[in-house]
N, C-alpha and C positions, 0 to 999 in steps of 0.2 A: 504494500500499499504506500509506503513512504517513497519508494522508487518512482511509483505512478505519480505521485503529488510533485515530486521534484522534476520529473521529466516534462510534465505538463506545462510547468511554469519555468522552464529553464531560460526562457527568453523574456521574462517579465521585465517590463521597462521601468525606469526610475520615475519619480513624481514629475508631473507636468509643470512646465514653466509657470511661474506666478504663484506656486504653492509655498514658496519660501525656501531658505536654504536648509541643507540637512541638519538634523538635530545633533547637537555636540554635547549636551550634557550627559556625563558618564557616571556620576555618583547617585543620582536621584532613584529612590525606590518608587514604584507605582502601585497604587491599590485602586481597583475599579470595582464599584458594587455591581454584582451579578444583575440587580434590578434595571440597570442601564442597557441590558441586552435582553430585552423580554422575549425575543424570538427563540432563545436558547434555554429559557427556563424550563424545567422538567426534563431536560436531557440527562441521561445518567453521566456521572462525572467522568468515568473512563472513556467516554466517546468524544471528549473535548480535547482539543489541542490548540496552542498557541503558536502562531508562525509569524515569520518576518521575511521580507525579501532582502537578502544580503548578496551583494555581487551578482544581481540579476537572477538569483535563485530563491525560490520560497522554500524554507526549511523550518522545522520546528525549533523553538527556543525555550529555555528553562521557564517555567512559571508553575504556580500552584494555585489551587482553588481551596481556601480555607473556609470551612463551614461554620455558620453561626447560628445560634438558635436564641431568639429573645434577647439579642445583644451580647451574648457570650460565645466564645469560640468552642467548638468541640475539639477535643484533644486526642492524640494517637496513642500516647503511652502514659502509664502511671496510674495511680488509685483513683484520680478524678477523670480519667480517659472515658470516652463515650464509646458505646458499641456502634452508634450510628456513623462514627468517623470513616470517611472514605466511601460511604455507601449512599444510595439514594440519589434522586435527582438534584440538579442545581437549583438553589432557591434564591429569592430575590435579596436576601440579607447576606448571602455568601460573598466572599471577597475573592477577586482575581488579583494576584501578586506576581509582579515580575519587575525587571529593572529596565530603565530608560535606555541603558547602554545597548540593550538587545534589540532595540527597535531597528527598523529599516526603511527602505523607500517604499513608495506607494505602489500597490498592485495595479497594473493596467486593468481598466475596467472590461476589457475585451477577453481577458483570460479567465478561465474557470477551473478552480482547483479540482483535480481528478479525486473521486472518491468521497469529496465533501458534500454533505447534504444541504447544509445551510451554515450561516455563519454571520459574522459582523467584522467591521473594521473599527479599530480604536486608533484615533489620530491623537498624538501627543504634540503640543503646541508650547513653545518657549515664549513667554511674554516678554523677556529680555531682548532677544535678537530675532524673533519671528521664526526661529527654527522649527521644522516639523519632522516627526518620525511616526511610522505606522507599524501596527501589528494586527493579526487577524486570528480571531477566535472561531474556529471551525468545528462543526459537529459532523461525525461519521456513523455509519451504521453499526461498526463494531469498535473495537478499540482504536483510539486515535494514534497517530504517530507521536512520538514524544522525544524530546531531546535527551541524549545520555548525560548531559552535563549537570552536575550538582556543585553548587557553590559553598555549601554548609555541610558540617558533620559535628555531632555531638557525642563527647565521650562521658557518659553518664557516670562511670566509675569514679572520675575525679572532677565532675561537674564543670567540664570544659567545653566551650563552643569554639569551634575552628572554622574560620571561612578562608577562602582564597586570599583575603586581605589582611586578616588579623586573628589573634586568639585572645579570648578573654576566659578566666576561670575564677571560680569562688572557692574560698578556703573552708575546709571541713569545720573549723572552730567557729566561723561566722558565715554560714552560707548566704546571708544577705548581702555580703560586701565583697567586691572584687580583690582578688589576690594576685592575679596575673593580667598583664596588659601588654601586648606585644604586636607589632607590625610585622607581617610576614615578609620574607625576602622577595617573594614574587611580586609583591606590592610595593617594592622600593624600600623596605625595613631591614633591620638588622636580626630581627627574630628574638632579641632579648626583651625580657619584661622590664618595664619602667615603673612598675608598682610595687611598693612595699605592701600597703593594702588600703583598701577604701575605708574610711572612718566615718561613723556616724555618732555624734556625740550630743547628748541632751543634758543640760545643767539647769538646776533651779535652786532657788532659796525659799523655804517654806515661809508662811505667815508667822509672825512672832520670832523668826530667825532661829527656830528651834532645830531646823533639819535642813541639810544640803542635800540635794537630790542629784544624782549623777548616773547616767546610763551610757553604754556604748554599744557597738555593733555585737559584741559578745553577749549582750543581754536581750538580744533578738532570738526568739524561737523560730527558726525558719525551715520549712520543709518544701522541696520540689515535688509537687502532687501530680503535675501532669506535664507533658510537652509533645510538641509537634516538629519534626524536622523535615522540611521540604527542599526542593531544589534551590530556592532563592531566600528563604528565610526560616527562622526557627522561632516558635513561640515557647516560652518558659513560664510556667504558672507555679507560683509559690504562695504558701500560706504562712503569714508572719504574725507573731505576737511579741510585744514588748513587755519585759517585766517591769511593772510599775512600782507603786508603793509597797513596801513590805514583800517584794518580789511577786506580788500579785500580777499576772499576766494580764494585758489589755484584751479586748475582743479580737479574735482573729481576723486578719485582713488578707484577702487574696489579691495578688498582683501579677500581671502578665507582662513580661519583657520581650521586646521584639528585636532579633538579631537578623539583620540583612548582610548580604555579602559585603557591602560597603560602609556598615556602620550600625549602630544599635541605639535603641531608645528604652530607657529603664525607669520604672516609677519608684517613688517612695510614698507608701500610704500609711497614715497613721490615724487609727481611730481612738479618740479621746472620749472616754465614757463619762467624764464629768467636766464642770466649768473649772478651768485650772485655777482661776483666781480663789477659788474656796479653799485651796490648799498651799498655793504658792503666790508669793509676792513678785517674783521675777522668774523667767524661764527663757532659755534660747536653745536653738538647734544648729549645729554646725554639720555640714556634709562636704567631705573632701577627700582627696587621694594623697596619701603620703608617698613620695617617690622613693626609688631605689637609689642609694649612693653608687651602686655598681656600674651605673650608666650615667656618667658625669657629662657635662658640657652641653647643658640645655638652657633654653631661654624661654621666659614666660612673657606672653603678649596679652593683651585684651583690648577692647574697644576704647577704654579709658587711658590705656598705658601702651600705645602702639610702638613706643620705641623699645620696649621690653627690658627685662632684667635678668641677670644670670642667676641660675639655681646652682649653688655651690655648697650649701650647708652653713653659710655665714651671712647674716643680714648685713648689707651695706645700706648706705645713706639713701640710694635710689630705691632701694626695697621698702625702707621706712617710710618714705615719702610717697608711695603707691596710691593713686586714687582709687578709693575703696568704694566708691559709689556703684549703684547697680550697673552691670555692664551688658552689652549685647551678646558678647561672644568672648571666648579665650582660646589661646592656642599655646601648646607647650611644644617647642620644636628642638631637635638636635642641631648643634652647631659644628659637629665634627664630621670629616669625610666618611668615617665608616658608621655614622649614626646621624643621618639627615632627616629621618622621618619625624613626623609631628602627630599630635592629637588635637583635633578641633572638638570643643564641646560648648554646649549651650543648656542653660537651665531655665525652666519656667516653674512657677510655683503658685499655689493657691493663695490669691490675695487676701483671703479671710484669715489666713494664718497669723497676720500681724499687722499692726498699724503702721509699721515702717517696712520698707521694701528689703529684699535680700541684697546683702553687702558682701564684698569681696573678702574672704578669709585667705590669708597668705602668711605663712611662718616658714622661713628658710634659715633654720638655726639647729644644728645637730646637737647643741648642748641642752636643748630644751626636751626633757623625756616627754613621750605622748603615748604611754601604753594603753592598751595592748598593741603591740608592733612587733615586726620582725627584725628591724634594723632600728637601733636606739636613735633617738632624736627626730626632729623634724627636718627632712631633706626635701624642701619645696612643698610643704604641706598647702595645697591648693584647692579651693572649692568657695563655697559661700556659707553665710550664717544668717539666720533669722532671729532677731530679737522681739521681744514683746509678745512671747508665747502665752504669758500670763493672761492676756485678753481673750483667749480662745474660749468659745463655748463648746459644749459637747458636740462630737460630730466627726466626720471623716475629712482629713485634710490631706493634701497631695503636693508632690513635687516631681517633676519629670525632667530627666537628663538625657540630652543627645550627645553621643560621642562618635566621631567618625576619624579614621586614620587617614593621614596624608602623606604621600611619599616624601615630601620636603615642604618647606614653607618660605614664601616670600611675601612681604607685606601686600595685602590685597587679594591673596589667594583665598582668604576667608569668605569673599563675597559669594563664590560658588556654592559654598556650604550654608550661608545664610539665605541664599535664593530658594533652597529647598522648602523653606518654610515662608519667607517673606514674598517670594515671586515663584510659586509653584507652577509646575507644568499643569496645563489643562488637558483633561481626556474627553474627547468627543467620540461617542459611539454611534455608528451608522449601521443599520441593518443590511442584510445581504442584498436586498432588491435595489438599494441605492447606491451600490459600490460595485458589485460583481456581475 
């Protein structure tokens, strides 16, 4: 069947003049709701394939259809996995996930894919430069041709996600927190982890100053309850509880982190079962990553401090004078020939958490102990802090973090990563009868 499809479309022509330049965005993930392709709803999932015209040939590209029911994902593996996963027809709330980099030129309207019964065209349009890319979701009578390419693997025994671009792992002592963060050599990295560990610190002073409250990432009970590993992204669902007063755990909060080939988005969810001011007169949250001193020669930049400061385990005047106001983005980049890779990150938080916005948290001083940790001291502890948590009412509050590896960094490179959220690609879905 695949041979027939490729043979029938070997002469497919590129996009016609006036459709704009080719799409050049390479890092953007794409999610399209199945409801945008009503003619394919009800089709069995194995009969669907995603295709793109590359080099004049229509060929399958990596994609996955992630099923959702009542707003929640169905998962493949784990105690919270669903027996429905991978079965049944395509439904409107399901998500079609793929990468913009795999899109191709437009299929000529006169060509008809052999073996395909129906389908739709998905046009990706870049609002920045007008570039356009196209993919085709096609339905077959039997199993659809699928790409053999897989961008992601999960090593459950060590809770490690490995993509073609990066590796991220979580430590057994604190499964809620990152313990390994590396850029793959194939993506321009050294393969060395730049992380000591991710740290979550919650501090408070009780009313009448009778108690000082302090919790860290080791005080979270975290369990991976389900996951799905597809060709282009992994969904990892955890259940988390924070040990609160007198080691009493908070209500369990379930969180789903998403790992794409090119980057990841992970949430922090905290359910507060009481009004904080009833017990504490002040409280704050810090979320940051302590770096590894084994990978020296890095520089920290953000939107408020674009000139950058060196991370070397000793605070200098430039670091003490950093602008700590809320920033739009941050980058930690290597400055040595053998270590040029960088990490871009961006945080968003629930504005209800505090009367004041999140501010930069930065400590680069190895003489400052910050246990629990693998390497003593703060070697470029970098993230954000939220003050004013004592103003919280009972409820669920959230922070989301995006992290994307970069093969190297030059000022201005962050714009492509900001555009993923600020200037997102638009996806227009056209049914078969209008395109083929």
